[in-house]
C-alpha positions, 0 to 999 in steps of 0.5 A: 138613688131612690127606687123609680128614679131614672138617670139619662144617660147624655150619650148619644148611642145609649138614648134613654126611653121615655115612655117605652121610645128612645130620646134621641139628644141630636132631636128636638123637645118636640122630635122627642116627645111626639114618640114618647107614649107616656106625652101624648096627652102633653103632646097635644096640648102643645099642638093646640096651644100652638107651642109646637115651633117655640119648643122646636127653636134653639132655646135652650129650655128644660121641661118638666113634663108631666105625665098622661098619668098626670095629666089624668089625676086633673079633676074631671074635665078639666083636659078637656076644658084645656084643650077647647079652643076658646081656653087656648091663651089659658092652655098656653099659660099652664103650658109654659108654665112648664118650660124654664129658658136653659138647660137645667139638668139634675146636678144644675138644680142641686147647685141652686137647691143649696146655693139658696139654702135649701130651694131653688126659685126658677122663673118659666116662660110664662112668667111664673115660678116654680120652686125645687127642693131636694126631698131626701138625697136624689129626688127634687121636687118642683112645687107651683104657685100653690104648694103641690109638688112634682117627684122628678121621676126620669132625670136629663133627658137632654135635647138639642135644644135643652132637657126634659124633666119628666113630672109626676103631676101638673103644676098649676100656675096662680091665676 
């Protein structure tokens, strides 16, 4: 395991911490994410886009969840622009580009990458494509439509309606 990569425990008695808060497998993606100090921008964006109910539903979903630092790394003004009421459709497109139907654990992603000859193409809720690839023997990276990659920094944060894979970059769809 590369330094800095965390494997989450699936045991409900031993929740993994993300952003200084325990993530409980019996709670939904939204119920857990609101407690993570590392995901306040993502949670605010989900609320602004009106996606709370969708991501609280039964799913299952795999959410590639960018940290606050990932949002902060975007060009100046990008987040403010996306959070403007007039940009709700664009914000929704960016957020749903980070969500894949189904519960894809690290093991599932690795299986798909091997089966795909080194790459697994994932269709997002927005209809866009993400590509999962290995970066060394243990690390999975996710590439957006422009070929920019995000490392998964915390794997398999299991939720009642899916799984969160914490990433270090905001993925941008085409268009």
